[in-house]
PADOLUM-395010 format. One record per residue: x, y, z of N, C-alpha, C in turn; residue number from 0; residue in one letter. Coordinates in steps of 0.02 Angstrom, whole numbers, m for minus. Each point is the difference from the previous one (the first is absolute). Layout:
% PADOLUM-395010
{{X Y Z} {X Y Z} {X Y Z} NUM "A"}
...
This chain:
% PADOLUM-395010
{{m570 3642 m265} {11 70 m11} {m52 39 39} 0 "M"}
{{21 49 38} {m47 41 38} {m40 45 m47} 1 "K"}
{{m56 25 26} {m45 39 m43} {13 75 1} 2 "T"}
{{54 23 30} {16 71 m2} {24 18 m71} 3 "K"}
{{m5 63 m17} {20 23 m67} {74 18 1} 4 "T"}
{{36 m26 m49} {70 15 m9} {11 33 m68} 5 "N"}
{{46 46 m2} {19 30 m64} {51 m45 m33} 6 "H"}
{{m12 m15 m63} {44 m44 m39} {23 36 m62} 7 "A"}
{{57 m22 m26} {24 25 m64} {m22 m50 m53} 8 "I"}
{{m40 23 m48} {m27 m43 m52} {40 9 m64} 9 "F"}
{{28 m55 m25} {37 0 m63} {m48 m25 m53} 10 "I"}
{{m27 45 m39} {m47 m16 m54} {41 m12 m63} 11 "D"}
{{26 m60 m6} {46 m16 m55} {m35 4 m68} 12 "A"}
{{m63 m15 m2} {m37 2 m63} {m1 71 m29} 13 "E"}
{{m3 50 43} {m5 70 m22} {62 42 16} 14 "N"}
{{54 m33 23} {63 34 16} {m10 58 48} 15 "N"}
{{m35 m15 56} {m14 51 51} {16 m28 70} 16 "R"}
{{18 44 45} {9 m17 70} {m41 50 41} 17 "V"}
{{m45 m26 43} {m44 44 39} {m3 m24 72} 18 "T"}
{{m28 41 43} {m15 m19 69} {m73 m21 4} 19 "I"}
{{m13 m58 29} {m68 m26 7} {m12 m22 72} 20 "E"}
{{m63 m6 18} {m18 m24 67} {m18 m74 m3} 21 "K"}
{{28 m38 46} {m12 m72 3} {m26 m17 70} 22 "I"}
{{m57 m34 4} {m29 m20 64} {12 m73 16} 23 "R"}
{{0 m42 m53} {4 m72 13} {25 m36 m64} 24 "N"}
{{4 m66 4} {25 m39 m56} {m45 5 m62} 25 "S"}
{{m65 11 10} {m45 9 m57} {19 63 m40} 26 "N"}
{{21 53 35} {22 61 m34} {63 m14 m41} 27 "D"}
{{45 m40 27} {61 m18 m37} {m18 m36 m64} 28 "I"}
{{m44 m49 5} {m21 m40 m59} {m34 44 m52} 29 "I"}
{{m46 43 23} {m38 42 m47} {46 52 m33} 30 "K"}
{{39 36 39} {44 51 m27} {53 m30 m46} 31 "L"}
{{31 m55 22} {53 m32 m39} {m24 m36 m62} 32 "G"}
{{m66 m16 m2} {m30 m37 m56} {29 m70 m6} 33 "K"}
{{5 m35 59} {22 m69 m3} {m42 m43 46} 34 "Y"}
{{1 m65 m12} {m38 m48 40} {39 m22 61} 35 "D"}
{{64 m11 m9} {44 m24 54} {61 45 2} 36 "I"}
{{19 22 59} {59 42 4} {53 m31 45} 37 "F"}
{{61 24 m9} {56 m19 42} {37 64 19} 38 "T"}
{{42 m5 50} {36 58 25} {75 m8 m14} 39 "C"}
{{29 51 m32} {71 1 m14} {31 54 46} 40 "V"}
{{45 m21 43} {30 47 48} {46 49 m34} 41 "R"}
{{m7 65 17} {45 52 m23} {56 8 51} 42 "I"}
{{m19 3 63} {48 7 55} {m35 m23 63} 43 "D"}
{{26 17 59} {m30 m25 62} {m68 33 15} 44 "K"}
{{m16 54 m34} {m63 36 14} {m55 m11 m51} 45 "N"}
{{16 m1 m64} {m50 0 m53} {5 m61 m45} 46 "D"}
{{m57 m15 m32} {m1 m52 m52} {m46 21 m56} 47 "C"}
{{9 m32 m57} {m43 12 m58} {m46 m60 m8} 48 "I"}
{{m64 12 0} {m49 m52 m16} {m6 m3 m75} 49 "Y"}
{{7 m60 m28} {m3 m9 m73} {m43 m61 m16} 50 "V"}
{{m17 m6 m64} {m40 m56 m25} {41 m64 4} 51 "D"}
{{m21 m47 41} {36 m62 9} {m3 m44 m63} 52 "D"}
{{m48 13 m43} {m8 m40 m61} {20 40 m63} 53 "E"}
{{33 57 10} {15 45 m56} {38 m31 m57} 54 "G"}
{{43 m49 14} {38 m32 m54} {m40 m52 m38} 55 "L"}
{{m55 m25 30} {m36 m54 m33} {m71 17 m22} 56 "I"}
{{m24 60 17} {m70 16 m16} {m8 45 m60} 57 "N"}
{{54 12 m37} {m5 40 m61} {6 75 11} 58 "G"}
{{19 21 59} {9 72 12} {53 27 m48} 59 "T"}
{{m16 55 m33} {43 27 m52} {36 64 21} 60 "K"}
{{0 15 64} {34 60 24} {28 m13 70} 61 "Y"}
{{45 42 20} {30 m7 66} {49 56 11} 62 "G"}
{{46 m11 47} {49 52 15} {64 m32 25} 63 "F"}
{{54 36 m11} {64 m19 30} {8 41 63} 64 "F"}
{{17 m34 55} {18 34 62} {71 m20 15} 65 "F"}
{{46 48 m2} {71 m15 8} {22 m56 m48} 66 "N"}
{{m22 5 m61} {16 m46 m55} {m30 m70 8} 67 "D"}
{{m44 m11 48} {m36 m64 6} {m68 7 m33} 68 "E"}
{{m16 m41 m51} {m65 6 m33} {m55 m32 43} 69 "P"}
{{m54 38 8} {m60 m23 36} {m60 13 m45} 70 "L"}
{{m41 m51 m11} {m56 6 m46} {m62 27 36} 71 "F"}
{{m38 39 m38} {m61 30 27} {15 66 35} 72 "G"}
{{m48 22 40} {7 61 39} {32 m16 67} 73 "N"}
{{23 51 36} {31 m10 65} {m30 47 52} 74 "G"}
{{m1 m23 62} {m25 41 55} {52 m5 56} 75 "I"}
{{27 57 19} {51 1 52} {m32 21 66} 76 "I"}
{{8 m43 50} {m25 12 68} {55 m18 49} 77 "L"}
{{m5 29 59} {43 m21 54} {m26 m64 31} 78 "G"}
{{44 m37 33} {m20 m63 33} {32 m3 69} 79 "V"}
{{m40 m17 49} {25 m13 67} {27 m72 0} 80 "N"}
{{65 m8 4} {29 m68 m6} {m18 m45 58} 81 "I"}
{{m21 29 56} {m19 m42 58} {m71 m25 m4} 82 "N"}
{{m46 40 m28} {m70 m20 m1} {m27 m15 m70} 83 "T"}
{{35 24 m52} {m24 m9 m68} {m50 52 m22} 84 "G"}
{{m18 47 45} {m48 52 m17} {31 49 m50} 85 "D"}
{{m43 29 m42} {24 50 m46} {2 68 34} 86 "T"}
{{45 41 m24} {11 68 25} {6 46 m59} 87 "L"}
{{m5 66 11} {14 45 m56} {72 m11 m25} 88 "P"}
{{9 9 m65} {67 m8 m29} {48 50 32} 89 "A"}
{{60 m23 16} {52 44 27} {32 42 m56} 90 "K"}
{{7 m31 m59} {28 36 m57} {m49 52 m24} 91 "H"}
{{26 52 m31} {m44 51 m29} {m6 m12 m75} 92 "T"}
{{m50 30 m30} {m9 m6 m72} {60 31 m37} 93 "I"}
{{29 52 29} {59 32 m30} {60 m47 m1} 94 "E"}
{{5 m44 50} {55 m48 1} {m13 m58 m47} 95 "E"}
{{m62 m22 m4} {m17 m61 m38} {m4 13 m76} 96 "I"}
{{m33 53 m21} {m13 11 m71} {63 m4 m43} 97 "A"}
{{57 28 20} {60 m5 m42} {28 m71 m5} 98 "P"}
{{m19 m45 45} {24 m69 m1} {m41 m45 m45} 99 "M"}
{{m55 26 m27} {m47 m40 m39} {9 13 m74} 100 "I"}
{{m1 m53 m39} {m4 5 m73} {m52 m51 m22} 101 "R"}
{{m55 25 m27} {m54 m44 m22} {18 m32 m67} 102 "C"}
{{m32 m56 m15} {12 m33 m63} {m64 m31 m27} 103 "F"}
{{2 m16 m64} {m53 m39 m34} {33 m61 m29} 104 "R"}
{{m38 m53 m4} {24 m61 m31} {m27 m1 m72} 105 "K"}
{{46 1 m48} {m19 1 m71} {36 m57 m35} 106 "V"}
{{m38 m47 m29} {28 m58 m35} {53 m36 43} 107 "N"}
{{m16 m8 64} {45 m36 45} {58 40 26} 108 "G"}
{{7 63 m22} {56 43 22} {m26 52 50} 109 "M"}
{{41 16 50} {m17 53 46} {27 66 m27} 110 "L"}
{{m45 47 m15} {19 65 m27} {m6 50 57} 111 "I"}
{{56 25 24} {3 45 56} {m20 71 m22} 112 "R"}
{{m42 32 40} {m18 70 m11} {61 42 15} 113 "N"}
{{18 44 m45} {60 41 9} {m9 52 55} 114 "A"}
{{m62 20 13} {m13 53 49} {m19 m30 67} 115 "D"}
{{20 35 53} {m23 m18 67} {m75 13 2} 116 "A"}
{{m36 m35 43} {m72 10 4} {m19 71 21} 117 "P"}
{{m59 20 m22} {m28 64 23} {m23 m7 72} 118 "N"}
{{8 52 39} {m24 m2 70} {m18 69 23} 119 "W"}
């Protein structure tokens, strides 16, 4: 990952918020996302969501649905250059992404979906 600063869309599932944050490198992704290991879930040819790769096994009690797919922990949306693997600013806007997100909490083994879209 190059060291230039990219604007990312941060899905703070724990607090049901979506914000714009600055990301310089993979350490920023780890710190902001609050995970040890991350993986990338493709949204489309331009953007992906970085999520906790261990979210299902590390006891994380919150997450979000993106297009009805449950992802545990927080999410960070960045653009990706498919030829080089470098990160880029997200192509999607916060106005496009926020309505697609529904945060949840895990209670007694059940996923309880937040009825409201995240604040942004």
